VEXDREN-2710 file (C-alpha; in Angstrom, 1 decimal):
% VEXDREN-2710
k/r/px/py/pz
1/MET/-7.8/-77.5/9.3
2/SER/-10.8/-77.3/7.2
3/LYS/-10.9/-76.6/3.4
4/ARG/-12.3/-73.1/4.2
5/GLU/-9.5/-72.3/6.7
6/LYS/-6.9/-73.4/4.2
7/LEU/-8.3/-71.2/1.5
8/MET/-8.4/-68.3/4.0
9/ALA/-4.9/-68.9/5.1
10/THR/-3.6/-69.0/1.4
11/ALA/-5.5/-65.8/0.5
12/PHE/-3.8/-64.1/3.6
13/ILE/-0.3/-65.1/2.7
14/ALA/-0.8/-63.8/-0.9
15/THR/-1.5/-60.6/0.5
16/LEU/1.7/-60.3/2.4
17/PRO/4.7/-58.5/1.0
18/PHE/6.8/-60.8/-1.4
19/SER/9.9/-61.6/0.8
20/ALA/12.1/-63.6/-1.5
21/ASN/15.1/-61.6/-3.0
22/ALA/13.5/-60.2/-6.2
23/VAL/15.7/-59.4/-9.1
24/PRO/16.4/-55.7/-9.5
25/ASN/14.8/-53.5/-12.1
26/VAL/17.6/-52.6/-14.3
27/ALA/17.7/-49.8/-17.2
28/THR/20.4/-48.9/-19.6
29/ASP/20.9/-46.2/-22.0
30/ILE/22.1/-47.5/-25.4
31/THR/22.2/-50.8/-27.1
32/PRO/26.0/-51.7/-26.4
33/ILE/25.5/-51.0/-22.7
34/HIS/22.2/-53.1/-22.8
35/SER/24.1/-55.9/-24.5
36/LEU/26.9/-55.8/-21.7
37/VAL/24.3/-55.8/-18.8
38/SER/22.2/-58.5/-20.6
39/GLN/25.2/-60.8/-20.7
40/VAL/25.8/-60.1/-17.0
41/MET/22.2/-60.8/-16.1
42/ALA/21.8/-63.9/-18.3
43/GLY/19.8/-66.4/-16.5
44/VAL/18.8/-64.0/-13.7
45/GLY/16.8/-61.1/-15.6
46/ARG/16.7/-58.7/-18.5
47/PRO/17.4/-55.0/-18.4
48/ASP/15.3/-52.2/-20.0
49/LEU/16.8/-50.4/-23.0
50/LEU/15.9/-46.6/-23.0
51/VAL/17.3/-45.3/-26.3
52/GLN/15.9/-47.7/-28.8
53/SER/17.9/-49.3/-31.7
54/GLY/18.3/-47.2/-34.6
55/ALA/18.0/-43.8/-32.8
56/SER/20.8/-41.3/-32.0
57/PRO/21.5/-41.0/-28.1
58/HIS/22.7/-37.5/-28.5
59/ASN/19.2/-36.1/-28.9
60/TYR/16.4/-38.7/-27.6
61/SER/13.0/-38.1/-25.9
62/LEU/11.9/-41.0/-23.9
63/SER/8.6/-42.6/-24.6
64/PRO/6.1/-43.0/-21.8
65/SER/7.0/-46.8/-21.4
66/GLU/10.7/-45.9/-21.4
67/ALA/10.3/-43.2/-18.8
68/ARG/8.5/-45.6/-16.6
69/ALA/11.1/-48.1/-16.9
70/LEU/13.6/-45.6/-15.9
71/GLN/11.6/-44.3/-13.1
72/GLU/11.1/-47.8/-11.6
73/ALA/14.7/-48.9/-11.9
74/ASP/16.7/-49.9/-9.1
75/VAL/19.9/-49.6/-11.0
76/VAL/20.8/-47.6/-14.1
77/PHE/23.9/-48.2/-16.3
78/TRP/24.7/-45.4/-18.6
79/VAL/27.7/-44.2/-20.4
80/GLY/27.7/-40.6/-19.2
81/GLU/26.5/-37.0/-19.4
82/GLY/28.7/-36.4/-22.6
83/LEU/26.7/-38.7/-24.7
84/THR/23.2/-38.3/-23.5
85/PRO/23.1/-35.0/-21.6
86/TRP/19.3/-35.0/-21.5
87/LEU/19.3/-38.2/-19.4
88/GLU/21.2/-36.7/-16.3
89/ARG/18.3/-34.5/-15.5
90/SER/16.0/-37.5/-15.4
91/LEU/18.4/-39.5/-13.4
92/ASP/18.5/-36.6/-10.7
93/LYS/14.9/-37.1/-10.1
94/LEU/15.1/-40.9/-9.2
95/SER/14.8/-42.1/-5.8
96/PRO/17.9/-41.6/-3.6
97/ASP/17.8/-45.4/-3.1
98/SER/18.6/-46.1/-6.7
99/THR/22.0/-47.0/-8.0
100/LYS/23.2/-44.9/-10.9
101/VAL/26.4/-46.1/-12.6
102/GLU/28.1/-43.8/-14.9
103/LEU/30.6/-46.1/-16.8
104/LEU/32.6/-43.5/-18.4
105/GLU/33.7/-42.7/-14.8
106/ALA/34.5/-46.2/-13.9
107/MET/38.1/-47.1/-12.5
108/GLY/40.1/-48.7/-15.3
109/THR/38.3/-47.0/-18.2
110/THR/40.5/-45.7/-21.0
111/THR/39.3/-42.3/-22.1
112/TYR/40.4/-39.8/-24.7
113/ALA/39.6/-36.1/-25.3
114/PHE/37.6/-35.2/-28.5
115/ARG/39.7/-34.8/-31.5
116/GLU/40.0/-31.3/-32.8
117/GLY/39.3/-30.3/-36.5
118/ALA/37.9/-32.2/-39.4
119/THR/41.2/-34.0/-40.0
120/PHE/43.2/-36.3/-37.9
121/ASP/46.7/-37.3/-37.7
122/ALA/46.7/-40.6/-39.4
123/HIS/50.2/-41.5/-38.4
124/GLY/50.7/-40.0/-35.1
125/ASP/49.5/-41.2/-31.6
126/SER/49.5/-38.0/-29.5
127/ASP/46.1/-38.5/-28.3
128/HIS/47.2/-41.2/-26.1
129/ASP/48.8/-38.8/-24.0
130/GLU/45.3/-37.4/-23.3
131/GLU/44.1/-40.5/-21.4
132/LYS/42.2/-39.7/-18.3
133/GLU/44.6/-39.1/-15.5
134/GLY/44.7/-42.0/-12.9
135/GLU/43.2/-44.5/-15.6
136/HIS/45.3/-46.9/-17.7
137/ASP/45.3/-48.3/-21.4
138/THR/44.2/-52.0/-20.9
139/HIS/45.5/-53.2/-24.2
140/ASP/47.6/-55.8/-22.7
141/ASP/44.5/-56.9/-20.7
142/LEU/42.5/-57.9/-23.9
143/GLN/44.2/-61.2/-24.1
144/ASP/43.9/-61.8/-20.4
145/GLY/40.4/-62.5/-19.8
146/LYS/19.9/-30.8/-34.8
147/GLU/21.9/-28.8/-36.6
148/LYS/24.4/-25.8/-36.5
149/ASP/25.8/-24.4/-39.6
150/ASP/28.6/-22.2/-38.7
151/GLU/32.0/-22.9/-37.1
152/HIS/31.4/-20.9/-34.0
153/ASN/28.3/-22.9/-33.0
154/GLU/30.2/-26.4/-34.1
155/GLY/33.1/-25.5/-31.9
156/HIS/30.8/-24.8/-29.0
157/HIS/28.6/-27.9/-29.0
158/HIS/28.7/-29.4/-25.6
159/GLU/29.8/-32.8/-26.8
160/HIS/32.8/-31.5/-28.6
161/SER/34.7/-30.4/-25.5
162/GLY/36.0/-32.8/-22.8
163/THR/35.8/-36.5/-23.0
164/ASP/35.0/-38.4/-25.9
165/PRO/31.9/-40.6/-24.6
166/HIS/32.1/-43.3/-27.3
167/ALA/34.3/-45.5/-25.1
168/TRP/32.4/-48.6/-25.5
169/LEU/34.2/-49.0/-29.1
170/ASP/37.4/-50.1/-27.2
171/PRO/36.8/-53.7/-26.2
172/ALA/39.2/-53.2/-23.4
173/ASN/36.5/-50.9/-21.8
174/GLY/33.9/-53.4/-22.5
175/LYS/35.8/-55.9/-20.4
176/VAL/36.4/-53.5/-17.6
177/TRP/32.7/-52.5/-17.6
178/LEU/31.5/-56.2/-17.6
179/ASP/33.1/-56.4/-14.1
180/VAL/31.8/-53.1/-13.0
181/ILE/28.2/-54.1/-13.8
182/ALA/28.6/-57.6/-12.2
183/ALA/29.9/-55.8/-9.1
184/ALA/27.0/-53.3/-8.9
185/LEU/24.4/-56.0/-9.5
186/ALA/26.1/-58.3/-7.0
187/GLU/25.8/-55.6/-4.3
188/GLU/22.3/-54.9/-5.2
189/ASP/21.3/-58.7/-5.4
190/PRO/23.7/-60.8/-3.3
191/GLU/21.7/-63.8/-3.9
192/ASN/22.7/-63.9/-7.7
193/ALA/26.3/-62.6/-7.1
194/ALA/27.9/-65.7/-8.3
195/GLN/25.8/-65.8/-11.6
196/TYR/26.7/-62.3/-12.2
197/LEU/30.5/-62.7/-11.7
198/GLU/30.3/-66.2/-13.8
199/ASN/28.5/-64.2/-16.6
200/SER/31.0/-61.4/-16.7
201/ALA/33.9/-63.9/-17.3
202/ILE/32.0/-65.5/-19.9
203/GLY/31.2/-62.2/-21.7
204/LYS/35.0/-61.2/-21.4
205/ALA/36.0/-64.5/-23.2
206/ASP/33.4/-63.9/-25.8
207/ILE/35.1/-60.2/-26.3
208/ASP/38.6/-61.7/-26.6
209/ALA/37.3/-64.1/-29.3
210/ALA/35.9/-61.1/-31.2
211/VAL/39.1/-59.1/-30.7
212/SER/41.3/-62.0/-32.1
213/ARG/38.8/-62.2/-35.3
214/ILE/39.0/-58.3/-35.7
215/GLU/42.9/-58.3/-35.6
216/ILE/43.0/-60.4/-38.6
217/THR/40.6/-58.4/-40.6
218/ILE/42.3/-55.1/-39.7
219/ALA/45.6/-56.5/-40.7
220/GLN/44.7/-56.7/-44.1
221/LEU/43.8/-53.0/-44.2
222/GLU/47.1/-51.4/-43.4
223/ASN/47.9/-47.9/-44.9
224/LYS/44.2/-47.6/-46.0
225/GLN/42.8/-44.0/-45.8
226/PHE/39.1/-43.4/-45.0
227/ILE/36.7/-40.9/-43.7
228/VAL/34.0/-41.3/-41.1
229/PHE/30.7/-39.9/-40.9
230/HIS/31.1/-38.4/-37.3
231/ASP/34.0/-38.7/-34.9
232/ALA/32.8/-41.6/-33.0
233/TYR/35.3/-44.2/-33.6
234/GLN/38.7/-43.2/-32.1
235/TYR/38.5/-45.9/-29.4
236/PHE/38.1/-48.5/-31.9
237/GLU/40.8/-46.9/-34.1
238/LYS/43.5/-46.7/-31.6
239/ARG/42.8/-50.2/-30.2
240/PHE/43.2/-51.7/-33.5
241/GLY/45.7/-49.4/-35.1
242/ILE/43.6/-48.3/-38.0
243/LEU/43.3/-44.4/-37.8
244/ALA/40.6/-42.5/-39.7
245/ALA/41.8/-39.5/-41.8
246/GLY/39.1/-37.4/-40.5
247/ALA/35.3/-37.1/-39.9
248/ILE/32.6/-35.1/-41.7
249/SER/30.9/-34.1/-38.5
250/ILE/31.9/-33.7/-35.0
251/GLY/31.3/-36.2/-32.2
252/ASP/27.7/-35.2/-31.6
253/ALA/26.9/-35.7/-35.2
254/SER/25.8/-32.1/-35.7
255/LYS/25.5/-30.6/-39.2
256/PRO/29.2/-29.8/-40.5
257/SER/30.0/-26.2/-41.5
258/PRO/30.9/-25.3/-45.0
259/ALA/34.5/-24.9/-43.9
260/ARG/34.7/-28.4/-42.5
261/ILE/33.3/-29.8/-45.6
262/ALA/35.9/-27.9/-47.8
263/GLU/38.6/-29.4/-45.6
264/ILE/37.4/-32.8/-45.7
265/ARG/37.2/-32.7/-49.7
266/ALA/40.8/-31.6/-49.6
267/VAL/41.8/-34.5/-47.5
268/VAL/40.1/-37.0/-49.8
269/THR/42.1/-35.5/-52.9
270/ASN/45.3/-35.1/-51.1
271/LEU/45.4/-38.6/-49.2
272/ASP/43.8/-40.7/-51.9
273/VAL/41.0/-41.6/-49.5
274/SER/39.6/-44.9/-50.3
275/CYS/36.3/-44.7/-48.7
276/VAL/33.9/-42.4/-46.8
277/PHE/31.6/-44.0/-44.5
278/THR/27.8/-43.3/-43.6
279/GLU/25.8/-44.2/-40.6
280/PRO/22.3/-45.7/-40.5
281/GLN/21.2/-43.2/-38.0
282/TYR/21.8/-40.3/-40.3
283/ASN/20.9/-39.1/-43.8
284/PRO/23.5/-40.4/-46.4
285/GLY/22.6/-37.7/-48.7
286/ILE/25.0/-35.5/-47.0
287/VAL/27.8/-37.8/-48.0
288/LYS/26.7/-38.3/-51.5
289/ALA/26.3/-34.6/-52.0
290/VAL/29.6/-33.7/-50.6
291/PHE/31.7/-36.5/-52.4
292/GLY/29.6/-37.1/-55.6
293/GLY/31.9/-37.1/-58.5
294/THR/35.1/-37.4/-56.5
295/GLY/35.5/-41.0/-57.4
296/VAL/35.6/-42.0/-53.7
297/ASN/33.6/-44.9/-52.6
298/THR/30.5/-43.7/-50.7
299/SER/28.9/-47.1/-50.2
300/GLY/30.3/-48.0/-46.8
301/VAL/28.4/-48.1/-43.7
302/ILE/29.6/-48.4/-40.2
303/ASP/27.7/-47.8/-37.2
304/PRO/28.7/-47.4/-33.5
305/LEU/25.5/-48.7/-32.1
306/GLY/24.9/-51.9/-34.1
307/SER/21.4/-50.6/-35.2
308/GLY/20.8/-53.7/-37.6
309/LEU/21.9/-56.2/-34.8
310/ALA/19.5/-58.0/-32.6
311/THR/19.5/-56.6/-29.0
312/GLY/20.8/-58.6/-26.3
313/ALA/24.0/-60.3/-25.0
314/ASN/25.6/-60.9/-28.4
315/LEU/25.2/-57.4/-29.8
316/TYR/28.4/-56.0/-28.2
317/PRO/31.0/-58.4/-29.6
318/ASP/28.8/-58.6/-32.9
319/LEU/29.0/-54.8/-33.0
320/LEU/32.9/-54.8/-32.9
321/ILE/33.1/-57.5/-35.6
322/GLU/30.6/-55.6/-37.7
323/ILE/32.7/-52.5/-37.7
324/ALA/35.8/-54.3/-38.7
325/ASP/33.9/-56.1/-41.5
326/GLY/32.4/-52.9/-42.7
327/LEU/35.8/-51.3/-42.9
328/GLN/37.1/-54.2/-44.7
329/SER/34.1/-54.3/-47.0
330/CYS/34.5/-50.7/-48.4
331/LEU/38.3/-50.4/-48.0
332/GLY/38.9/-53.6/-49.7
333/LYS/37.3/-52.4/-53.0
334/LYS/40.2/-50.1/-53.8
END
């Protein structure tokens, strides 16, 4: 074959469809889910993040590049409609060949109903009875592997009824979801199935290590009373046995009503609350305005999304540790 013929043959081959098994395009909703998927895809590919770090997922508008990443995704992993109701409409428009995995509905996921009212029973555990029927509490598995001002509107926010979607803050769910993610990707990309499964096992070991560290931290905070900014932490609280006395805002972080604020202020006084936590996604001024002059510590910050952490595989276990360390930092001062 002449040099010219070789060049023509090479050019022809280059125009043929790429036949090798390409790594699927993967999109995720929030940073903790992006972290779990990044762990499973380590050494194979990288998922796209739709809701950027530091933004609230409850109300979010996709940028053109984020919308394009979603549109081109072969697989989408998301928590569920309760966290990002706006995303469900976009998912409905995707190709019928795309795979959409709603993690909150995954078998084995521990779920709870939203807590009602501004204050919680810090000593009871009745909400455990509200776990999703057919699912199980995997505590033992851990070691094995914007605004509404009135109460009427507050009580009728979509996210305030049904299942609390902040389920990633239970590390047992994180372990379940690693396997769910690995299985979905293995089905989409059989050539890399072994890598996905191995990465899932490594991720679960990392979560176990984080849990062991957190348990040591939380053990030092027994009987400490605190208030969270919005009701996003019950999965973490129940997993580690450290329950908040109440939340300033409901689960979608909407503006609290005057009656709710009055109830929270009473709790701070009656229960000798040590700390009221803010979150980086929301204006801390509301906390200082409500609790200024009460003597309660308002310097604490915890974040259900890990906004200050680098995105990637390490974010998920680091997020859980960061919440525990944030609790210790504030509660340990009084």
